[in-house]
N, C-alpha and C positions, 0 to 999 in steps of 0.2 A: 502371472499380473502384467498386461499392455498397460505400458505408459507411456505417454507424451506429454512434452508441456513447451510450451511456448515463453521467450527470453520478452519480459515486458520493459526491454530499454530497445529492445530490436523494431525497430517502425515498420518492417515487413511482419512481423509475427503479432502487430500492433493492430495492425490491418484485418488481418485473420479475426482478430475482436470488433471491432468497427468502430474502433479507439484514435481519436487523435492523437492521441499521446496525453503524457502526464503533465497535471498543474500543479504550480509549487505555491505556496503564500508563504512569507517569512512571518515569524512571532507565533507567540500562543492562540492570539486570535489576530490575524492576518489584517492589516488595514487599521489599526486600534492603534492610540497613542500606547510608547512603551511597551510595544509587541505584545498587547492586549493582556500585562501581566498585572493582576490585582489581585488581593487578600482576599482568598475566602471562596473565589470563583468557582461554581458550581456548574460545570459543561461548557464543553468550546461546539459551538454551530458548526464549525468546519468538518464534525466525525458525520453529521449527518447526510444521507445521499439526495437530501430535495437541497443545499447550501449551494447559493450562486457564488461558482469560484472562476466564471468565466471572465472577471479582469485579472487571474493572476496568469505569470508567467509560462510560458509551456520551454522547459530547459531544453537543451539537446541531450543531454542524458542525465538519467538520475544519480551516474556515478559521480560528477561535479563537486569538485567538493567545497564547500562555503565555510566564508568562516572563522571564527576563533572565540572561545570564550564559553561565555552563558550565551547559546541560541539555540532557538526553536524555528522548525517549519513542519508544513504540511504539505504530503502528497497526497495528491489526488488522481485517481481514474477510474474511469466512467467506459462500462462495454457491455456486450450484448454476445451471450453464450451462444456459441457457433452450432451449426450442424456437424461440422466432423474439423476436427485436429490431425496435420498430416497422415489424413485416410484411416484415421478410426473415428468413429461417431461416438458424440459426445454424451447422448443418452442413455442416463443409466448408470452413466463413470462417476465417481467421486473428484469433485473438484478444489485443487487445493492451489491458495495462495503460501507460496516462499519466497524469505525474502532474508537481507540479510543488511541492518540496517547500524551504522558508527553512529553514537553509541549506546542510545539509549530510546526506545520505541514502542510508539503503541497501535496495534494494528485493529480498523474498525471497519467488516464489512456491513454492508449498508446498513451503516450508522449503530450496529452494536458492536462489543466487543466481549469475547470469549476471555473473563478478567485469570481463567487458570494459564492459559495458553495466550493468549493476543499481547501479551508484554515483555516488549524485548530488554533484557537486561546485559550490558559487557559487551565490548567489541566483539567480533569474530562469534556472537551469537545467533543462529538461525533461528529461522520460524517457522513453520507450517501450520498455517490456517485455514481450516474449512469452508470455503465458497458454499459449495450446493452438492446435495446428497439427496435426491440423484440428480443426476446435471439435466438439463431442459435446456434444448435449442431455443432463441429467443429473448429468454429471460435477462433483463436489464440489471445490470449492478454495479457500487459504487465501493470502489476501496479507497480506504483514505489512512494513510499513515501520519502519526504524529512522529518527529524526530527534536534528538534533543543530545546536546551536547552533553559529555559530563565526565568524572562527576559533578555534580549541578555544585558544589561548595569551591571545585577547583576544578575547573573544565580545562581538556587538553586537547587540542588535535581539532579535527573539523566534523561537520557530519554529511553524511552521504548512505547511500544504496551502496553494498556491495555486489549483489544481486538482487533482483525480482523475477519471479516466475510464476505462469501459471500451469497448473497439471494437471492432469486426464488420467484417471487410475480405471481400469478396467479389472471386474472382478473384486472390486475392495473390500477384504474382510469388513461387514457391518456390526 
């Protein structure tokens, strides 16, 4: 099976996807008082593909370490599925978003989370989430990742992406 991938922290690779880069909003609900932390909240709109993140910052790198203590941030990337990546046609490929965040995370693709594989727990826990099968050039997608510092009761360190890639695999078993 042939596999190619794009580094989603690399500006040249992001251009292949027609993406201007990641956007980052601090807090569970960016822009809200107390970072949007309220009891019994059901659903955060930042996960939805049509959410307006235009006022969010565009970090130079998703590997930038942020804050300490009890911290949340949303990272969002809107992109268009290309015709080819590194000489490999995209049509018919399986397309995966792969990432590793420190410490806790949730991966939403076009507003939906696969609750079996879309939750990231622990340091150095990589995730691989299906974006599209089969790949269809021209399709529009939004990946939204909620990142939090953990453990929640006694957080240590900071939040950041260790890596984020978009992988295209030919002939993947179905």
